[in-house]
N, C-alpha and C positions, 0 to 999 in steps of 0.2 A: 489453442486446442482444439477448438473447435471448425477451424478447417481442414485439420488433418481427417477431424473425423469424418467429415464429408469428401474426404478424398480414399479415403473407407471406404464409403457407402458405393460410392462412383465405383471404384477398383473392384468388390466385391462385387459388384452386380453387373459388371464387366464378364466379370469369370462366369457366373452365371446365366448371362446371357448367351455367353461362349458357348458352355459345355449343353443349351439347351437349342441351339442350331444345329451341334455335331449333332445329336442324339435325332433331329427330325431329318438333317443331309442323309444321316446313313442309312434312317428307316426306307427315307423313300430311296437310296441310292440301288438297298438291298432289294429294294422286292418285298420287304418283312412281310409276310401275312398279315391280316389284320389279326386275328387271331392269336398268332404268337404274341403281337403289340400289348393286346389287352391282358395276357393270362399270363406273361412275363411280369406285369408290372408296371413295362414301361410306361405306357397313355397315363398311368396316375401318377406315377414319379416325376414324370413331367410336369403335369398342369398342379398337382399338389406342391412342386417345387417351385414353379415360376411363380405360385398365388402367393406361399414364404416372402420366395426372394425380391416381387414385386411391393409387397405391403411393405417389408422387413428395409426395405429401400426407402418407400414413401415416407415410415416412421421414421428412418436413421436419420431421412433430410432436412425432413422438418421437426423432430421431436430427437434429437441427436443424444438425450442425455433419461431417455427413456431404454429402459435393459430389454424391452419387448421386441423393441424392433432389430438389436442385435441378436438377440435368438431368433426370431423369424431368417436373418440372413444366412444365418449358420443352419436352419432347418433346412432351408430353400437351398441352400449350395450340397447339403447332403442329400437332399431327393434328387438333384440332379447327377449328382455324382454317381449316383445308384442308377437312374434312367441310362446314362454315357455308359456304364460301367456294363448292362445287360447287352447290351448293344454289339460291345466290344467282346463280352464274354461268347454270344453266341456267335460273332465272326472268327472267334479264336478257336472255340471247338469246333467251327467248320472248316477250317483251315488247316487245323492238324497242330496246333502250339500247345511248346512242352507243356506239360500238367501244374508243374511247377508255379507258371507264369499265373495261368485262368487258374491256378488256386489261388494264389497268393490273391488276384484280382476280385475271386469271389469272399474272402473275407474282408477286402474294402468293403466289397459292396454291403454284408452286413452292417458290418460300420455303419456305414453312409445311411439307411434307411432306418436302421435301429435308432442311432441315436435323433436323429431329424425331429420321427414322426413322435413314437412314444417320449421319447426322452425332453426335449428340448421343447416340442410342441408342447405337452405339460406346462413344464417349469417357466412358459411363456403366460399360460392360462392364470398359474398360480399369481404370476404379477402385474397381469392386465388390470388393472389399466392404468395404476401411476407408474408400473416399471419397479416398480416396492413392492415387499411384501407387507400385506395387514398388519402384521404386526410379529413381533421380534417370537413370539409362539411359535408362528407358522417355519420358522427354520426348519424343525425338524421336517417335515411335510416336506419341503426341497429338496434335504440330504435324505430322504428315502425314496423322493423320484431318482435322484442321482443314483442312487446305489440301486434299486429297481435297473433303470438302465443299463449299469454295470454289467449286472448280473444278464440282462439280455442279451446282451450284446457277447460275454463271456460262452454264455451257452449257445448260442448261435453260429461262433465260431469252432466249439470242439464240438457241434453235433454232425452227425455222421451222415445228415439228408445232403442230396446233391439239387443246386436251383436248377438248372436247366435238364435234368436228369441225365446226365449223362456223370463216371466220375471224374471228370474234369472240372466239373463245376461244385464239386466237395471245397471245405474251407481246408486248407494248409495246416492250420492248429487241429484239423479232426482227430478227436482223441477215442470218436465212435461214445464218446459217453452221450445218455441220455438220462434225462433226470428220472427220478422215481416219480412213481406217481402221489403221493402224498407231499412228494416237495411239489412236482407240478401245481400241485388243488393249492397247498398254501401260498405260493407263488400269484396263483392267478385272482384267490383270495384280498392276499395285499393289493394285486394291482387294482382290482374292484374298489378298493379300500381307497385309492388315493386317485383312483377318477372321483369316489365319492368328496373327500376328502377339498379335493378341490372344487366340486362344485359348490360346498360348504361356504369355503371360500369368496367365492363371487355372492355367496344370497347374501353373507356377511357384510362385507362389501355393497351391495347393495340396500339392505336395510338402514346403514351406520349413515352412509354416502348422501351426498346432495343431490339437487336437481342433476349435475350436470355428469356425475358419477352415474347415477342410474339410467340415464340416456346413454351412454354409452356401453352401459352392461344391456339393456335393451337390443343395443346391436349385435351384440355375442349369442343372447337369448333366440333372438330373429334366426342367426346360422346355424345355429347347433339344433333349433327344430326345424331348419328345410333336413341341415346332415340327416338328421335321426330319421326322419320321413323316407327319406333317398335310400335310406341305411336299415328301413326297421326290420329287415326279412334276418342280415346278418344279428344284428344286435338279440333278437329272439331268437334264432336257432344256431348263433358260433358260426354260420354261413351263409353264403348268397351271392349275387352276382356282383363282379366286380367293379361294372362300371359305375353304379351307386356312390362310389367311393368317391370319384369324383368331386359329392357334393362335401366332402372335406374342403374342399379348395374356399370354400364362404368362408369360411369361417377366422381366415388371415385376411381376406379380405373387408368381412365387415368390423374385426379389428383396428384393421388401419384407418377405416373412415372412423370409430367412434375415436380413435386417439386424436389424428390431422380434421377432421369437420363431424362432430361427431352432429350437426343442426340438418345436416345434407338432405333430411328427409322428414316427415314426422314420425318416426318408427314407433311413434305410438300408437299410431294410426294404423301404422302398414303391422306391427308385429299383431296388433290385435283381430285384424282382418283373416293375416296368418293362420292364427290359431281354431279362430272362427269357424274359419273350411277345413282346417286340420282336420279339426278335430266333429264336426260333422259331418263330413267324407265317411272316417274310420269310425264312427258310431255307425251309419247308414250301411257301409259293407260289412261289420258285424254283426250288423242284426240282417241283412240279406243273406249272409252264410249262416247263419243259426237256422231261419227260416225255411232255407233249403234242404242242410240235414234234417231238419224234424222231421219235412214231408216227406223224405227219402225212408225214414226208417218207420215212419207212419202208416202211409200209404201203398198202397201198389207201383208196380214200375211203370204199369202205362199210364196211369194219371199222375205220372210226375211230371210233366210238361205245364199240364193245366195250370198246376200249384207252381212248380214255380213261377209261370207269369204272374199268377196271384200275389204272388213274396213280390216280385219287381214291384206289381202296381201299389200292392202296400207300401213299401220300401221310398217310392215317389210322391206320394203321397206325403207321406212323414217327414223327409227331407225339411221341408220350411221349417216349420216347426221345432226340427231340433235345434236348425242352425239358428232359428232366432233366440232359441233357448240361449245355447252359449257363449249366441254374441252378447246378448244381456248378461251372463255371467261375467265374457270377459271383459266388457265396455266398462262394469262394474269393476272389478280390478284396475284396469287403466284410467278411469276419468270417474271413479265414486260414481254418485247420484244423479250425473246431468242427464242420465234419461229418465230419472223420476221425480215429473216435476210436483203432482200430488204430492208424493214421499219426504220432497226438500223442504215443500213449503210444510208441510206439517210438524217435521223435525225442528225445522225454524220456531214457531210458533209457540211448540214443546217448550224447546230452551227459554223462550221469554219471559214464561209465567216462573221460571226459577228464580229465586231473590238472587241466589250468588253468583248469576252471570250478567257481566256487562257486556257492553258493546267490543270490550276486546275478545272475549271470551265468544260472546256469540263469532264475530268474524271470523276468528282460530277454527271453531267449529263447522264452519260452514264453507273455509280453505279445507279445512281437509276431508270433510265430506263432499266436497270436488274434485278432490288432488289437485288442487293447484299449487301453484308456488308463493304464491301473494295477494293478498287481499287488503286495501286499504279505504277509510272511509275522508274525503276532503270536504272541508266547508264553503260554502259560494267563495270568501275571498281567501282561498289557496290554503287552509289553517288544516292539519290534518288533524281528524278524530280521533283517528285512533289505526290500530296498523294489525298486522297478522301476516308473519314468514316474510322474508324478505327475498328484495327484488336486486338483481344485478344492474350494475351501469346502465349497461348495452343490451339489454332484454328487454324485449316487446312487452308492450301492455297494450289495454284496452279500458275504455270506461261504459258505464252502465249508469245514467242520470238517478237520483234517491229525491223523489217529490212528497208532498204531504197536502192532499187537499188540492192541489194543481198547482203548491208553489212549491220551486223550485228550491231543496234543504239544503242538498248536499250531490257528490261523486264518488261512486263506487269504483275504484280504481282497481284493476285485474291485472297481475302479473301471468301471463301465461304460458303454458307447459313446453319445455325445450321443443324446440323444432315445431310449430306454432308461429306462423308469420301473420293470423289476424284470429281473434275470438272465432268459436266452433258457435254455427248457430241453435246447438243441443245447449251449451255452456249458456249462452244468453239468451235461451228462452228460459231455466232454472235460473240464472240468476238476477233479468228481471222478474219472475215470479216471485224468488227472497229479500227482491226490493223495497217490496210494498213493509214487509214485517221492520225489514233494517230500518228503511225511514221512520215507523211509526217509534221505535226504539228511540232512532235520534234526535226524531223530534221531544220525545218522554224525557230523555238526556237532557236538552236543553230548558222545556221545561224547568225538571229539575233545578237544574245551574241558574235559574232564573229566579226560582223562587227564591230557593237559598241568597243568590245576591239582594234580592228585593229586599229577605230578610234583614240580612246585612246593616242593608244599606236603613233600613225603616231602624234599627236596633243604634246604627251611629246618629242618624237624625235626631231620633227622640232624646239623645243625650246632647248632641247639641242644643234641640230646647230647652234641654233642663240647665244646661251652661248658661244659655242665655239669659231665658227668666232669671236662675239664680244671680246672673250679674243685676239685669237691670233691678229686680228687687231687691238685693243687699245694695247695690252700688248707689239705684235712685230713689224708691221708694223708701227702701230701710232709714235712712239716713233723713230722706224730708217728713218722716213720719216722727221719730227722735227727735227732729228740729219741732215740733207740734207739740207733743207733748212737754218739750221742756219751756213754751210759748207758754200754753197753757197754765205749767205750774206758775209761770212767770205774772201771768195775766191773776189768776187767783190769788198771786201774795200781792198786787198791787191794789185791788180792787179798791179795799176801804184806804188805805195809804195815801193812791196818788192815781186819783182816777181816768185822769187825762190820759196818761200814761200806759192806763190798761188799757182804756179805748185804742191807742194808736198799736198797742202789740195786738190787739183785736183783728185789726183790721190786717195788719203782717199777716197775722194769723189766716184769719180769713183767705189770701192768696195764697198761701202756702199749702193751704188745703186743695184749692182750683189746681195748683199745678200738681198736686200730687194724684185729684183725679185724671185729667188729663191725662198723666202719667200711665193713670193703671189703663185708662182709653187706649192708650199706643199700643202698650203691651198683649189687651183683650183683641185687640184691632189684628196686629200682628197677627194671632192665632186665626181668627177669623171673623172677616168684615161686619159689622154689626149692621149696615143695611143690608144684610141677606139676610137675619131672623126676626128683623124690626120690618120690612116690606118684602122678603123674597125675591125668588131671582128676578122674575119679571119686573117687578119694584126696584130692586136694586138696579138694574140694566139701565132702565130706562130713568134713572134718577143721575146715571152718569153719562147717558145719553144729551137730557137736558142741561145736564152742566157744561158740557162740550156745546153745546147751541147758544150758551147763554153768556159763551166768553166771547165779550166784545174786542178782545185786542185781538183775537187768531182767526175770528172772519170765516169758521169752518163752518159749513153746513150736513148736520149729522144724520141721515135719516138709519133708520131702525126695523127690520123686519122678526117677527118672532112667534113663534106657537102661543095663542091666545094663554095656552095650559102647559107649564112644563112639571108637572107632576111628576112623582115615581122618580125623579133624579135624587141620585146617592149624593150626600152630603159634598163628598169630594168630589165628586162630578158637580155638584153646582159652585162651589170652590174656583177649581180649573177653571169651568168656563166665566164666571166674573175676571180673576186673574188676565185669564187672555183676553176679554174684551176690552180688560181697563187697560194694559200694556198695549193692548192696538192702537183703542184711540191714543192716550201717552204718545206714541210713537209718530200719528199724525200731527198732531198738537204741537209739537215740538220740533219735527225733523226733518216733513216732507215736503212743505209749503203749501199742503194742499185744500183746495178751496172749497170739498167736496167729497165725503165719506159715507159708505154706506156697507150696514152689517147686518147680515143676513144670518139670522141662526133657524135649519129645521134638525126634526127628528125622523129617525129613521130606525133602521136598523142600529144606527149609532146617532150620535150628535153632533150635526155637521155646523163647525162657525167659520164665515167666508168673511172676511172683514177688505176691501177696498177701496182706495182714493186715487185721485186724481195728481199725486204731487211725486217730487221725482229727487233721484239720491246723485253723491255725483260718481262720475268713475269710478274713485277709487274707495266704493262702498265697502264695507265689511261687516259681518255679522257681530253684535254688540251684546251685549248682558241683557237686554229687555229679549230680543230674538232670543236667545241661549236660556231662559227663563220660561220663554212660554214651550220649548219645545222639550223642556225638563218638564213642565206640567200635567204635557200629553203623553210624555213616555212614563209617566212613574202610575199614570192610573190605565197603561194599556192600549193608550193610542198612538196619533201622531201626529205634527204640525210642521210646518213648512213657511217661511215668511221668503220675502226675497223681490225686488225689483222685477213691474210687466213693463209691456210696452206702451199699454197705458194709466202707467204709474207705479202703485204697492200692492201687494195683495200679502192678507194672512190666512191662510189653510189650517186646521185643527178639526181634529175626527177623535171625538174622546165615547169611552165606553157610558151607556145609561146608566149604568150602577158598575157598582166595584165592590 
């Protein structure tokens, strides 16, 4: 089926090309005056017909299922048939052909161009860009277009008007019918309404369409603006020069580009610049004409020249501000607030103050503000934190780094608009401006999540500690104390009847009480080492160092350097410092085979612990429970820790906050 469609496309384009070649050759051969070529609409029919034919051929070849291409092929053939018949009729009238022949050809002429431009052309606009109606409710509009086209064809066929000013070029079906004034006005109103409805269908498609549909429609808008400007006099007065009608040929060309290759150019930039200069020039002309007309009415004729020159100077001076004003308005319509750095930053900060705006809502509002198809934030580990909009798989994108206090937090990924190959400098400046509040918002959300996770961890750890204490007290200390009570009762019963047995039980009772005391100490030490409360952090650490130096089996020499006073540390920091130093010493004693170990503790913005030894680890070394414990203790307080082999031995480095 597809193959036959392509064959039909080739055949129709070939027929149209042959008709165009015939018209051009006939025009040159007959030495037809240029005025006649223009006034007979031969030139406009050829150009518009070829543009429709080529556009329809491109669409039919690359998008054979799109009905717009077939409508343009038929419309182009209609115009080229009309152009060919215009030349044939001129030759026939001059050669004295029978009126039956020339009048029949005149009827076909009317049929060709009336069906081509007002009829099929309007239907193509109604079906653009998908080749289907926007919805089933638009079928009535399509039927109305077909009915009006039929009425126009019938009216032209029955009209008594002559095509070339000769009775031989009156339609053979002419009955002298001339529509009544009221009917003609009604038909004109209906025609205008149909054009308005077709325009409304395009507006509906633009508002409800995706980025691709909007870009395709912008191509059509650009062509319509160009054709409208060229034929502004005809639209305003109902009559005008014929040559500007050639601008209509831009519409099918733009439609073909929109359907086949809509990313050919940055259509938003092209259209915005076109609108800016069109509106600016139109405004300047209107202002100049108004000033000159006013001076002609208010001042004597001998002063008109000077005032006209003054008006021209005034208009020239005002041109740049007017152009800049229109450029700002149109840029905002196409690109949002990318040219308003302060406004974009102010709106972002204002939204951040609202409690109902999370990061996703902030991104979505920023995306709509800048009229971008896609924005997303990805963390440094490529986790997608938040996203707004959609990005096609093959669509280009750019990225803007998000950092907080000089530290990279994430990356803002930006989907580019259709037709853009790289991010525009204005977009980049605006995104860089709002990147700071976005980074702050992202950092605040991260901190909130961390606080929630820490709270959950604390609650869970508290429950674990409660369970551990419960087990230690219930399974260990509880039975021991119960046994002590029973033994005390037994001693009380035997103290008179069997003193020796009572003394023996007292000895066992003493041992059991001491064991219970040790169990209590073990539980308490697990919560917080007794040395910290008894000797302070400095004293507890020095006792650990002295204990390591007194271990004759290991022969490890430990030197420690620390501030004379370490007051002001929170209990949590003291405990973490003691545990990390103890674990570092234990690693040096048990695993490394070191002969010397150095502990350096310093205080600045944070408390820094550096433990080094000259021991060695095997090639298959892997971090164990002790290393993981040190890192966890530091990170629980918001600090950091690392441990591992170095070129000279082993090192542990930890940074802890002074207070928590």
